[in-house]
N, C-alpha and C positions, 0 to 999 in steps of 0.2 A: 247258374253260371253257364256260360256258352263259349264256343270256340268262334274266332273270327279269321276268315281266310280272305285274303286279297290276291286276285289273279293279276299278275303282271306279264302280259302276253308278248313282250318285246324280245326278239332274239336278233343277234347280229347275223347269223345265218340258220337255216333250217337243218336239223339233224335228220338223217337218213330214215330213222325209225319212229320218230315221234309223232304220236296221234292227238296230241293236246292242241288246243286252239293257240296259235301264236301269229306274230306279225312282224315284219322287218321295217314297218313304217315308223322309224324313230322320230320323225319329225312331229309325231302326234303325242309324244310323251308328256309334254307339259299340260296339253289339253286333256289327256287321259287322267293325270294325277288329279287335275281340278275336278274332273267328273267323278273320280273315286270319293273325293271329299264331298261332293255334291251328293253322292249315293249315301254316304255316312249320315248327313242331314236327313234325307228321306227315311232312313232306317233307324232313327234315334230311340225308338221304342223296343230297346234290347236290354235285357238284364246284364249283370256284371260279366266282364270278359276274363276267361281263365286261361285261353291260349290265343296267341296271334301268329298267323303263318303267311309269309309272303312267298307264293309259289308262281310257277310260269309254265311256258316262257322262261326268261332269265331275269329274275328280279335285280340281280347284280348289274344289269345294264342301266338301271336307274342311277343317276348322279347322287352323290351324297346330299346335295341340297333338295332334291326331290324326295328322297327318303326321309329327310328330316321334316319336310312339310307334311308328308303322310302321317309320320308319328305324332307330330304335334296335333294334327287334326283328330287322330285316334283318341288320344288322351283328352282333347277338348270335348268330344262328343260322347264317349263311352267312359264308364267306370271300369278301370282295368286292375284286376287283382294285383297286389303289390309283388306276389310271387309268380306272376304269370311267365309261362314259357313262351318266348318270342323268337320265332324261327325265320330265317330268310335263306332261299335257295341261292347258291352262288356257283358260277363256273370257276374252275381253278385259275384260269388265265385272267379273270377279272380282279382277282384278290392280290392287288398290288400293296406295297407298304402303306401308301396313302389311303387306299380303300379300307384296309383292315383297321387303320387308325380311325377312319370315319365311322365304321360300324361299332367300334368301341365307344364312340361318343353318343351312340343312339341307345335305345332300350333293348336292342338285340342281344340275346344271351345264348343263342343256339344257331349254328350254321349247318345247313345240309348241303353237301356238294355232290355234283353229278360226276363222278370218277369214271364208272363204267368198266374200265380195264386199264391195266398197266402195260399193255402192248401198243406201242405207237402205230403198228400196222393195223390193229383192230379199231383204234381210235379214228384213224383215217377212213377206214371202211364206214364207220358210223357218221362220218363228216362232223366229228367233234373239232372244236377249235383248240383244245388244249393238248399239250404233250404230257406224257407220263411223268417226266421230271418236275413239271410244274405243280403236281399235286402236294408233294411233301413241302415245297417252298410255300404254297398257300397255307397249309396247315401250321407251318412254323410261324408265318406272320400273324395268323389268327391267334395263336397261343401267346405270342409275344404281346399282343394287345388284349389279352385277358378273357378271350372267348374260351370258356372251359367245357363247352358241350358242342362236339362236332360229329355229324353223321356223314357217312358217304354211301353212295349208291354203286352197286356192282351189277354187272351182267354176265351171264354164262350162256353157253349153247350157241356160240357164233359158228358160222359155216366153217367146217374143217378145224375147229378148235379141239384140241385133245385134252384128256383129263389132266395130263401133267401140266399143260398150259394154264388150266384153270386152278390147279393146285398152286402154282406159282402166283397167280393173281391173289389168291387168298392169303398166302404168306406175305406178299407185299402190302396188303391191307392191314394185316395184323402188326406190321412194323410201325405203322403210323400211330398206334395206340389211340385210335379214336374211341368215343363213347358209344357209338351206334353204327350198326352196319345194315343196310337193306340190299337184298340181292334178288334179282329176277332173271328168269329165263328169257332170253331175246324173243319178243313177241312180233310177229308178222301181222301187224294191224292193218285191216282193209282200209284203203285210201291213203296209205303211206308210200313213199317210193320204195321203201324196203319190201313191201307186200308185192308191188309190181315186179321188182327185181327177182323175188322168189319164183313168181310165175314164169318169167322169161327164163330163168335158169333151171326150171322143173326141179327145184331142190326138194329133197325129201329130208324131214327131220328125223334124228335119231333119238326115239324116245327112250331107249335103254341107256344111252350114254347120258342123256339129260338127267335121268333119275340118279345115275352114279355121281354125277357132278352135284346134285342137290344133297345126296347122302354125305358126300365129302364135306360140303359146306357146313351141314349141321354138325357132323363130328369134329371138325376142326375148330369151329367157333366156340361150340360149347366146351371143348377141351381147353380153350384159351379163356374161359370165364364169362362167355356171353350167355345170356338168357335168351332162349328161342321163344319169344312170347307171341309171335304172329307168323303165319306161314312164311312170309318173306322178310321178316324183321328180327333182328338180334341186338339186344342192349346189354352192355357191359354191366356187371353187377358187383359192387364193392361193398365192404362192411361199413365204410364211413358214408358214402353217398347214396348207398342203396341202388336201386335199378335206374338206368338212364333210358327207360322207355320213352317213346315220342308221346308226349301228353296230348298233342293236337290230333295226330292221326288216330290215337285211341278213342278220341271223340266219335270218329266215323264207326268205329267197331263196338263201342259199348252204348251206342243210342243217345250220346249227348247231342243237345241241339247245337247248331252252328249256323252262322250267317256268312254268305259268300258275296263279296263285293267285286265288281269288274266284269268285263265281257266274259261270257261263258261260265261264270261262277255259279255254284249251286248253293242253296240254303235249305235248312230243315228245322222246323220248329215243334216237331212231334205230331202235328196234325196235317201239315201240308209240306210237300217238297216243291221247290220251284228253282228255275234257272234262268239266267239272263241271256240275251241274244249273243251269239258268237260272231259279232261283227263290231270291229272297233269304232267305226264312224257312227253307226246307228246307236251304239251304246252311248257315245258322248253326246249325240244330238238329243237323245231321249232324256238323258239326265239333265242336260242344259234347259231343256223344256219344262223341267220340274216334275218329271214323271219317272217312275221306276222303269228300268229296262228289262223287265221280265219277258221272257219269250213264252213260257208256259209254266203250268203248275199242275200238281196232282194232289188230291185229297187222300190221306193215309188211313184207309179203313183197317179193321183188325187183321184181316187175311194178309194185307200188305205189310203191316207192322210185324206179323209172324214171320213172313218170308224174308223181311229185311234182317231180322234177328238171326235166321238161318245163315244168310250169306254174309254176315259181318261178325257176329259173336263167335260163330263156329270157326272162323279163321284164326281165333286166338287160342293161345294155350289155356286160358281160363275157361274158355267155352261158354256154355249156357247155364245159367244158375237155375236149377229146378226148384230150389227152395222159394224163390220169389216168382216163379212162372204163374202160379194161379192168381197172383195179385195183378198181373199184367194182361192175362188172356181168359177167355171163357174155358171151362173144363174140357170141352171137346177138342181144343187145340193141344192140350197136354196129352191126352189119349192118342191123337194123331201122331204126334211126335214121337212118343214112346213106341207105339206100334210099328212105325216105319223105320225106326232106329233098331228094332230087334235083330234084323239079318246082319246089320253091320256090328252090333255088339258081340253077336255070336261068332263073327269072323275076327273079332279083335281090331276092327278098324275105328270103332268108337268105344269110348270107355266112360263109365260113371265113377267119379271119385270125389268124396266130400259133397255130394249132391251136385256136382258140376258134370255136365255132358260134354265131352270134348273129343277131339280127333286123337287116335294114338299115333305113334310115329308111322305106322304103315299106312294109316288112314290119310296122312298128309298128301300122299302120292295119287290118291284117287278122291280128293276132297270135292272136286266138282261133281263127280258121279254121286257121292254121298249126299251133298247138299241138294242135288236135284231130286233124289228120292225123298227128301225130307220137306221139300217145298209143297205148299197146299195150293191147289188150283182154286180160283174163285168159282163160287157155285152160281 
């Protein structure tokens, strides 16, 4: 079973901070959807689909008719598990009554919404299109139309944001009673307008405050019944439904194979990793010519597989399963892992419980340093 990702790169406007490949050329939407269907035909040799994720960009910019065409083609080409998790990313202002109703007529059973903050001032800073008041309205519309699994994204660490303001955002998020929350520190990615703004403003980040905000996030969400299952992700856990973890994103963290369709999308089959061209017109042209739009690929050798495990599985609460490690790697890799983990185990930054090596709470704050120490350089 594999995960299926479709990159929908269209945005009405570009956000200040975003480093993902996107385009405002809406006139190419129909051609692009046709090309996505064409790429499915070229990638027929894929086993059953367990998760489907429409990401972007802004997938909710696609009309219901175009979404329906995509799903009809997915189910025509692939064998989709009857219990598949099927997610679409939406902007709150796109979720009108009619759009929510249209989503309910599709196989979609999970919506991920980019909320970011409940401050209209900070939303304007990010150049987001929606207002804070539109978030609750969008969620209510989705609920009314039977969408039972909703995730929201939050950001913290805005310039001049106080701990109190962040606490207020967390409380507003909890009032929504969503099933899943992803929360990230605002990143100043090179190549984005936000990065250039930071350079001009000579802005210094407050690492201590950022840590305090993250601590507050963990404390408040876990107290409210959320499971902190990955560094930036929290899933509600209930006696009846169990955990609302993102099954699709878990593919990336647990090494499940996935196929990426669309411009700039990545694929992984356990042996190779490949990615498509990050160019809308070139992608469409190549698919129309009957060829894959792959820009490049890399063969995954044992060292790369080990390093991938360190940088993905170690992000999760479950961590690395040492009981199956010897079945996946040569003995020297386990020796290397445990030897380099020793200093962090002594400091309490890593823990071994039930044969699972995972970050401790204190280890979460220095996870990049720990992973760097465990990475194995190619010989």
